[in-house]
C-alpha positions as CSV (number, residue, x, y, z in Angstrom):
1,M,154.4,192.5,145.1
2,A,156.4,194.6,142.6
3,L,157.2,198.2,143.2
4,I,157.0,200.2,140.0
5,V,157.7,203.9,139.4
6,Q,155.8,205.4,136.5
7,K,156.3,208.8,134.9
8,Y,153.7,210.5,132.7
9,G,154.8,213.4,130.6
10,G,152.9,216.6,129.7
11,T,151.1,215.3,126.7
12,S,149.9,212.3,128.7
13,V,148.3,214.6,131.3
14,G,147.5,217.5,128.9
15,T,143.7,217.6,129.6
16,V,141.3,216.5,132.3
17,D,140.2,213.6,130.1
18,R,143.8,212.4,129.7
19,I,144.4,212.7,133.4
20,R,141.3,210.4,133.9
21,N,142.8,208.0,131.3
22,V,146.1,207.9,133.2
23,A,144.2,207.3,136.5
24,A,142.4,204.4,134.9
25,K,145.7,202.9,133.7
26,I,147.2,203.3,137.2
27,A,144.1,201.7,138.7
28,N,144.5,198.7,136.4
29,F,148.2,198.3,137.4
30,R,147.3,198.5,141.0
31,A,144.5,195.8,140.5
32,Q,147.3,193.5,139.3
33,G,148.9,193.7,142.7
34,H,151.7,196.3,142.0
35,R,152.7,199.1,144.4
36,L,153.0,202.3,142.5
37,V,154.8,205.6,142.7
38,V,153.7,208.0,140.0
39,V,155.7,211.0,138.8
40,V,154.0,213.5,136.6
41,S,155.0,216.6,134.6
42,A,153.0,219.8,134.2
43,M,150.1,219.7,131.7
44,S,151.4,220.2,128.1
45,G,152.0,223.9,127.4
46,E,151.8,224.9,131.0
47,T,155.5,225.5,131.6
48,N,155.7,227.6,128.4
49,R,152.7,229.6,129.6
50,L,154.4,230.2,133.0
51,V,157.6,231.2,131.4
52,A,155.7,233.7,129.1
53,L,154.1,235.2,132.2
54,A,157.4,235.7,133.8
55,K,158.8,237.3,130.7
56,D,155.8,239.7,130.6
57,I,156.9,240.9,134.1
58,S,160.7,240.9,133.6
59,A,163.0,240.5,130.7
60,M,165.5,238.7,133.0
61,P,163.4,237.2,135.9
62,S,165.2,236.1,139.1
63,A,166.2,232.4,138.7
64,R,165.0,231.7,142.2
65,E,161.6,233.2,141.6
66,L,161.3,231.5,138.2
67,D,161.7,228.2,139.9
68,V,159.0,229.1,142.5
69,L,156.7,229.9,139.5
70,L,157.5,226.9,137.3
71,S,157.1,224.4,140.1
72,T,153.4,225.2,140.3
73,G,152.7,223.5,137.0
74,E,153.4,220.0,138.4
75,Q,151.6,220.9,141.6
76,V,148.4,221.3,139.6
77,T,148.8,217.9,137.9
78,I,149.6,215.9,141.1
79,A,146.5,217.2,142.8
80,L,144.2,216.6,139.8
81,L,145.6,213.0,139.3
82,S,145.2,212.2,143.0
83,M,141.6,213.5,142.8
84,A,140.9,211.3,139.7
85,L,142.3,208.2,141.5
86,E,140.2,208.9,144.6
87,E,137.1,209.2,142.4
88,M,137.8,205.7,141.1
89,G,138.1,204.3,144.6
90,V,141.9,204.2,144.5
91,P,143.5,205.7,147.6
92,A,146.2,208.2,146.6
93,Q,148.3,210.9,148.1
94,S,150.2,213.7,146.3
95,F,153.5,215.2,147.2
96,T,155.6,218.1,145.9
97,G,159.3,217.5,145.5
98,G,160.0,219.3,148.7
99,Q,157.5,217.2,150.6
100,V,159.3,214.0,149.8
101,H,162.6,215.7,150.4
102,I,164.1,215.5,146.9
103,R,167.2,217.4,148.0
104,T,169.1,219.2,145.2
105,D,172.0,221.6,144.9
106,S,171.2,225.3,144.6
107,A,171.6,225.7,140.8
108,F,168.3,227.3,140.1
109,N,166.6,226.3,136.8
110,K,169.1,223.4,136.3
111,A,169.5,221.8,139.8
112,R,170.9,218.3,140.3
113,I,169.5,215.8,142.8
114,V,171.7,215.1,145.8
115,D,169.6,212.6,147.6
116,I,166.0,211.6,148.4
117,D,164.5,210.8,151.9
118,R,162.1,207.9,151.2
119,Q,160.3,207.9,154.6
120,R,157.1,209.7,153.6
121,V,156.8,207.6,150.4
122,D,157.3,204.4,152.4
123,E,154.7,205.5,154.9
124,A,152.1,206.2,152.2
125,L,152.9,202.9,150.4
126,A,152.5,201.1,153.7
127,Q,149.0,202.6,153.8
128,N,148.3,201.0,150.4
129,K,148.2,204.4,148.7
130,V,149.3,205.3,145.2
131,V,152.0,207.9,145.7
132,V,151.8,210.8,143.2
133,V,155.0,212.9,143.1
134,A,155.6,216.2,141.3
135,G,158.4,215.8,138.8
136,F,161.0,218.4,137.7
137,Q,161.4,219.9,141.2
138,G,163.2,219.6,144.5
139,V,164.4,221.7,147.4
140,D,167.9,222.9,148.4
141,D,169.5,222.9,151.8
142,H,168.2,226.4,152.4
143,G,164.6,225.4,151.7
144,N,164.5,227.1,148.3
145,I,162.3,225.4,145.6
146,T,164.5,224.3,142.7
147,T,163.8,222.9,139.3
148,L,165.8,220.3,137.3
149,G,165.6,221.8,133.8
150,R,163.6,220.7,130.7
151,G,162.8,217.0,130.9
152,G,163.6,216.9,134.6
153,S,160.6,214.8,135.4
154,D,162.4,211.8,133.8
155,T,165.2,212.3,136.2
156,T,162.9,212.6,139.1
157,A,161.3,209.3,138.2
158,V,164.6,207.5,137.9
159,A,165.9,209.0,141.1
160,M,162.8,207.9,142.9
161,A,163.2,204.4,141.5
162,A,166.8,204.3,142.6
163,A,166.0,205.5,146.1
164,L,163.2,203.1,146.5
165,K,165.0,200.2,144.8
166,A,162.0,199.8,142.5
167,D,161.7,196.8,140.3
168,E,161.3,199.0,137.2
169,C,160.9,202.6,136.2
170,Q,158.4,203.1,133.4
171,I,158.5,206.3,131.3
172,Y,155.2,207.0,129.6
173,T,155.3,209.4,126.7
174,D,153.8,210.1,123.3
175,V,156.0,207.4,121.5
176,D,155.9,203.7,122.0
177,G,159.6,203.2,122.6
178,V,163.0,203.8,121.1
179,Y,163.5,203.3,117.3
180,T,166.5,202.7,115.2
181,T,166.2,206.3,114.0
182,D,163.5,209.0,113.8
183,P,160.6,207.4,111.9
184,R,159.7,210.9,110.5
185,V,163.0,210.7,108.5
186,V,163.1,207.0,107.8
187,P,159.6,205.4,107.6
188,Q,161.2,202.0,107.8
189,A,162.7,202.7,111.2
190,R,162.2,199.7,113.5
191,H,161.1,199.6,117.1
192,L,163.8,198.4,119.5
193,P,162.6,196.0,122.2
194,R,165.8,196.4,124.2
195,I,168.8,198.8,124.2
196,T,171.7,199.2,126.6
197,Y,172.3,202.1,128.9
198,E,175.5,203.0,126.9
199,E,173.6,203.0,123.6
200,M,170.8,205.1,125.0
201,L,173.2,207.6,126.5
202,E,174.8,208.0,123.1
203,M,171.5,208.3,121.3
204,A,170.2,210.9,123.9
205,S,173.4,212.9,123.7
206,L,173.3,212.9,119.9
207,G,169.8,214.4,119.7
208,A,167.3,211.6,120.3
209,K,164.8,213.3,122.5
210,V,162.9,210.2,123.9
211,L,164.6,210.6,127.3
212,Q,166.5,213.3,129.1
213,I,170.1,212.3,129.1
214,R,170.5,212.9,132.9
215,S,167.8,210.4,133.6
216,V,169.7,207.7,131.6
217,E,172.9,208.6,133.4
218,F,171.1,208.1,136.7
219,A,169.6,204.8,135.6
220,S,172.9,203.5,134.4
221,K,174.7,204.6,137.6
222,Y,172.1,202.9,139.9
223,Q,171.2,200.0,137.5
224,V,167.6,201.0,137.4
225,P,165.7,199.0,134.7
226,L,164.1,201.7,132.6
227,R,161.2,201.2,130.1
228,V,159.8,203.6,127.6
229,L,156.1,203.1,126.8
230,S,153.3,204.9,125.1
231,S,150.5,206.6,127.1
232,F,148.1,206.1,124.3
233,E,148.8,202.6,122.9
234,D,149.4,199.2,124.6
235,G,152.7,197.5,123.9
236,P,155.9,196.3,125.5
237,G,157.9,199.5,124.9
238,T,161.7,199.5,125.0
239,L,163.6,198.2,127.9
240,I,166.9,200.1,128.7
241,C,169.2,198.0,130.8
242,S,172.7,196.7,131.3
243,E,174.5,194.8,128.5
244,D,173.7,191.1,128.8
245,D,175.6,188.1,127.5
246,E,172.3,186.6,126.5
247,M,171.4,189.7,124.4
248,E,171.6,189.1,120.7
249,Q,173.4,192.3,120.0
250,A,173.0,193.9,116.6
251,L,176.0,195.4,114.9
252,I,174.4,198.8,115.0
253,S,171.4,199.6,117.2
254,G,170.5,203.0,115.8
255,I,171.3,206.1,113.9
256,A,171.1,209.4,115.7
257,F,171.4,212.9,114.3
258,N,171.6,216.5,115.6
259,R,170.5,219.5,113.6
260,D,171.5,221.9,116.4
261,E,175.2,222.2,115.5
262,A,177.4,224.8,113.9
263,K,181.0,224.7,112.8
264,L,183.8,227.2,113.3
265,T,187.3,227.2,111.9
266,V,190.3,229.3,112.7
267,L,192.7,229.2,109.7
268,G,196.4,229.8,109.7
269,V,197.0,229.6,113.4
270,P,200.8,229.4,114.4
271,D,201.4,225.8,115.3
272,Q,202.7,226.3,118.8
273,P,202.1,224.7,122.2
274,G,199.0,226.0,124.0
275,V,197.3,227.3,120.9
276,A,194.3,225.1,121.4
277,G,193.8,226.5,124.9
278,R,194.1,230.0,123.7
279,I,191.4,229.4,121.2
280,L,189.0,227.4,123.4
281,G,189.7,229.2,126.6
282,P,187.6,232.3,125.8
283,I,184.9,230.1,124.3
284,S,184.7,228.1,127.6
285,D,184.8,231.4,129.6
286,A,181.7,232.5,127.7
287,G,179.8,229.4,128.8
288,I,179.8,227.8,125.4
289,E,180.1,224.1,125.2
290,V,182.3,222.6,122.4
291,D,181.5,219.3,120.8
292,M,183.7,217.9,118.0
293,I,187.3,219.2,117.6
294,V,189.7,218.7,114.7
295,Q,193.2,220.2,114.3
296,N,195.2,219.9,111.1
297,V,198.8,220.8,110.5
298,A,198.9,223.1,107.5
299,E,201.8,224.6,105.5
300,N,204.4,227.1,106.9
301,D,204.1,225.7,110.5
302,C,200.5,226.8,110.8
303,T,197.5,224.8,111.8
304,D,193.8,225.0,111.0
305,F,191.6,224.5,114.1
306,T,187.9,223.4,113.7
307,F,185.2,222.7,116.3
308,T,181.5,222.6,116.6
309,V,179.1,224.3,119.1
310,H,175.4,224.4,119.6
311,H,173.6,226.4,116.9
312,N,172.3,228.9,119.4
313,D,175.9,229.8,120.4
314,Y,177.1,230.2,116.8
315,A,177.0,234.0,116.5
316,K,178.4,234.5,120.0
317,A,181.3,232.1,119.4
318,L,182.0,233.6,116.0
319,G,182.4,237.1,117.5
320,I,184.8,235.7,120.2
321,L,186.9,233.9,117.6
322,R,187.4,237.0,115.5
323,Q,189.0,238.7,118.5
324,V,191.1,235.5,119.2
325,C,192.1,235.4,115.5
326,S,193.5,238.9,115.8
327,D,195.3,238.1,119.1
328,L,196.9,235.0,117.6
329,N,197.8,236.6,114.2
330,A,195.8,233.9,112.5
331,R,194.7,234.3,108.9
332,E,190.9,234.2,109.2
333,V,187.9,232.7,110.9
334,K,185.2,230.8,109.0
335,G,181.8,229.6,110.1
336,D,179.1,227.3,108.8
337,D,175.7,227.0,110.5
338,K,174.3,224.7,107.8
339,I,175.7,221.4,109.1
340,V,174.3,218.3,110.9
341,K,176.0,215.6,112.9
342,V,175.0,212.0,112.0
343,S,176.1,209.1,114.2
344,I,175.9,205.3,114.2
345,V,175.6,203.8,117.6
346,G,175.9,200.2,118.8
347,V,177.8,198.1,121.4
348,G,178.1,195.5,118.7
349,M,180.7,197.5,116.9
350,R,183.2,196.7,119.7
351,S,183.9,193.3,118.2
352,H,183.6,194.1,114.5
353,A,186.2,195.8,112.3
354,G,185.2,197.9,109.3
355,I,182.2,199.7,110.7
356,A,183.6,203.2,110.1
357,A,184.7,202.2,106.6
358,T,181.2,201.0,105.8
359,M,179.8,204.2,107.0
360,F,182.2,206.4,105.0
361,R,181.7,204.3,101.9
362,T,177.9,204.5,102.1
363,L,178.0,208.3,102.3
364,A,180.5,208.5,99.5
365,N,178.3,206.4,97.3
366,E,175.6,209.1,97.8
367,G,178.0,211.9,97.0
368,I,178.0,213.2,100.6
369,N,181.2,214.8,101.7
370,I,182.3,214.2,105.3
371,Q,183.6,217.4,107.0
372,M,184.6,216.1,110.4
373,I,184.8,212.7,112.1
374,S,184.7,211.6,115.8
375,T,184.8,208.1,117.2
376,S,184.3,206.3,120.5
377,E,184.1,202.6,121.5
378,I,180.4,202.4,120.4
379,K,179.9,205.4,118.2
380,V,181.1,206.9,114.9
381,S,179.9,210.5,114.2
382,V,180.4,212.6,111.1
383,V,179.6,216.2,110.3
384,I,177.9,216.7,106.9
385,A,176.0,219.5,105.1
386,S,172.5,219.8,106.5
387,K,170.9,219.4,103.0
388,Y,172.1,215.8,103.0
389,L,170.6,214.8,106.4
390,E,167.7,212.7,105.2
391,L,169.6,211.1,102.3
392,G,172.5,210.2,104.6
393,V,170.4,208.8,107.4
394,R,168.3,206.7,105.0
395,A,171.3,205.3,103.2
396,L,173.1,204.4,106.5
397,H,169.9,202.9,107.9
398,T,169.7,200.6,104.8
399,A,173.5,199.9,104.7
400,F,173.5,198.6,108.3
401,G,170.4,196.4,107.9
402,L,168.2,198.4,110.1
403,D,165.3,198.4,107.5
404,G,164.8,194.7,108.1
405,E,166.4,191.6,109.4
406,K,168.9,191.0,106.6
407,E,172.5,190.2,107.4
408,V,175.0,193.0,106.9
409,S,178.5,192.4,105.5
410,V,181.1,194.7,107.0
411,G,184.5,194.7,105.4
412,A,187.8,195.2,107.2
């Protein structure tokens, strides 16, 4: 008898009728002989409503009290879903994160799971009940309610699957799996029946919003088979798993892009040891994460130092750099918030030369200038002007044979 952990997102449980539909789906799985643990999010829009209420009370609400407030959204859903299951004759029991001892650290609003005590879940499963668990939340060592950050229900589900040694963790959402790229940008984007943890981690970190990146990290660490499925359509979804010798690995599995980037350049910095630290130190101290970095040696023993940050941090980082520029006697600071990062991802590129050259040539043929480049073992990323996003992604999608099943010739 397989043990399956299922997670249903906010749109899947957004109304009473949808909660009933989810209950019917769960009842069908149970009738097939499966044991089920179900993790649910708050009803769609509920978390935003609660945040707005908090902001009406306080411009900067206490992080602890905000977690107390936000955790109530999932509590509503677990109770309603358990009621719906009971109405269908399916025994069910709901649990908050604290009740199943999802222990976290004390980082309110962005807590990380430390461990899970499976005793109460095992007891309910032994009584032949469907276990319904609130996602997105836990409790710290001091008994405080904590939340895991946006998308945290995915992480709850994977963590429960790891703790219970479940046969599979199924994430139900409003899409029917992972695609080669965003179908809204490339209508020819293809559904992927299977993708490795590594590839999914890269896709998630690069802006693909199918899964929260921490949930994929958790699945990879504990080797939890993870499947993305649609709540509204039947289908096999996409299985996220370890790389397998039997897997027929495509050269490139997908193309990801991130619109939320901005570029900053400090020009004419004295080319001396420690200059990178003097530039990035104040940025880091301000809590700003840096993504891509390029340093060029310019004339007169000076260097130009360029890096990217999240678009929301652009103005703050620009202000910091202007002070840094003065302190270093650099020439000037330039910024550009009209850029995007486009990346090709695939474990298949490990054994093939010429992948980057094909990418660069494809973009050049479309008249698209590459501003920055970053590579890893299974990824090549470039920064280009945002106005070329759709053109670039479509061209690359075709060039690497993702529109169909045709062979791709990659030169050295």
